[in-house]
Structure formats: structure tokens, C-alpha cells
C-alpha positions, 0 to 999 in steps of 0.5 A: 151094491160094493158090499157084496161084491166084495163079500163075494170075493173074498168068498171066490178068494178064500175058497182058491186058497183052500184048494190050493192048499190042501192039493198042495199038502196033500201032493208033498203027503204022497211023494212023501209015504213016510211022511204019510205015514207018520202022520196017519200014525199021530192021526188015529192015536188023537182020534181012535175009529170010532170014537167022536172027534173033537177040536181038542184032537186035532188041535194036539195033531202038530205033524198035522198043522207043520204039513199045512204051514209048510204046504203054504211055504211051498205054494206061495214060492211058486207064485 
């Protein structure tokens, strides 16, 4: 029973962290349109429309990772 409680707890914490990070990232991108446009160009360059999106292509989008990491830092600063 204790293991089941831990699994549920990890699932809930992971869900909350992910949703908070996504909300924070999208809020920052909405406030900074120039970064949003740079990110859009980088995503379209790595993953052109109509082509298959691969893990390698996603990993090549460094600005996306930087935005997410920056949002996590900002999010944890307020907690």
C-alpha cells in the first residue's frame, strides 16, 4: 500500500511541476514577442511543416530548452 501511495504522489508532483512550467513558459513568451518570434523561426527551421518531427530535431532547438530552463528558474524563484 505504501508503494502505491508513493506512485500516486510522484505522479501528482510531476503533473503539477509540468503544468506550472508550461504555464510559466507560455506567459513569458506572450510577454516577450521578440523571443517568441525567434523561437518560432528556430522551430520551423528544425521541424519544417509537412516533415516528420524527430527527437533529434527537437533536441536541436536550443532556444526552446533555454526558455524552459529560464521559466523553471523564474518559477522556483517565486516559490
